[in-house]
N, C-alpha and C positions, 0 to 999 in steps of 0.2 A: 724823374728818376732812367734811366737809360737805358738805352734799345734792347741791348746786350752786357746785360754782366755773368760770367766768372760762372760757371757750374750749376745753372738752368731750370736744370730737370731735382734740383735738392733746394731754392730759393720756391721752384715751386710748390714742391710739397711741402716743406719747410714755415714759407712764411704766412702769416696769420688770414692779411690781404688775401692775399691765392688762394689757399684755404678756403678764407669764407667764397671767396669768387665761383671754386671748386663744385659749393656744391647747387642744386639744382632749384631759386627761386624767382622771384618774379622781376620781368626785365620790363622796358616798356621806350618805345620811339620815341628819342628825347627832339628829333632835330622840323625846323619848322613849325612849331607851337603856333607863334599869332599866326596864322592862316589856315584857312578851316577843314575838317578833318578828309571830306571827299580827297581837297590838292596834298593833306598828310600821308592818304591814304598811293597816291599816286609816285610824291616825290620818298616815300618807303621803299615802295616798290621797284620805283626807275635807280635807287641809290643802291638797294640789294643786285641788281642784275648785276648794277658798272661796278660793284665790288666793293661798296664804302657801306655804312651804319654809325646812327648813332645812338646807342641804345644808353639805358638809366638798371642799377640795378639798385632794385627800390627798398627791398632789405638795408643792405648797404649805404645809401645813395651816393654808389660811386657813379659817375655819367666817365663813358668809353666814346671815341674814337673807332673801327674797328677800320680797318682796312683785310681784305680774304679776301682767296678768290683768286692773288696780281697776275698779272700774266709772265709764263714760267720762265724760268733763265731763257729759256733758247726763243727767247720773246713771241712763240705763241699768244693767240689773242685771249681774251680772259675765256674761263670757264660758266657758266649758268649755273648762281645755287641749286643744290639737287631737293628734290623737294626733303630731302630728310632735317634740311636746315632750315629753310625759306619755303612755305605750303601755301601761294599764294591763293588757292585754291578753297583750303579749307575755308569759311566762314567767307570765302568770297569777297576776299580782305580785306575789312572791315575793321578787323582787329587792329592796336598801334600795337598792342601790350602780348605777351605771354609766357612762358618755367622757360627759364636758360640757364647756362651757366658756363665758365671758360671749362678748355679743353691745355693743356700744356699737349703741342707738336714738336714731337721727340724730332723728326724730319725736317722742318722747318727751320726750327732751335738752332740743330746744324747748320744751315746753309746762311741763317746768320750771325752763326759766331763763324765763319770760316768771311762772311763779308766784312765782319769786324775786325778779324784776324791780321783784312790786306786791309783796312784803313790803317787800324794804326802803325803795322811795316812803312807804309807808303809815308805815313805822318813820320815816323823814324827816322826813315832815310831823308825824307827835304830837310826836318830839322839836320841832320846832318852833312850836308851842301853844302846851308847856311852858317857852320858852325865853320867847314872849309872855306867858303871863302872869305867867310870875315879874317879868323887866324893870316890864309894868303893875304890880305888885303893893310894888315895889318905890322905883316912883318916885311913886304913891301913899304910901310913908310917907314917901317925902323931902318931899316937898308940903308947907309948915309950916302951910294950912290944913286941909290934914288929917291929919295930927299932931294938932293943937288936938280935932277931935274925937276921938279915943282916949286924951285923956289926963284 
């Protein structure tokens, strides 16, 4: 799935996949399943503080690798997750599951859309530049004066 799609809000609100994930349901941390529980707890907490985590929505079997609280556009450091999002004090971090849901973030969607548009424009510009150079090269090869130089 592409990172950014046209009309993200409509896609989020109308696609069954996103509607299911936007309902509160059981989620679980899926990272480092082969490690002891205590190590998994520590790795989960560190990953959350770093702004990432791997989770699964149990009801749908959907696995996501999340990146959240990234450095802002001005290059400031990552924010620590707020307690309302990740509460390490509750059950003293013993559990690696809970309830959660996916939310649409309008502000972030606009930022992602702007980045995608800039990327598309840069790709179009590079394609035009390449086509212009290619056309110029072909014209040079077809020019009898230039072709004699190459003979």
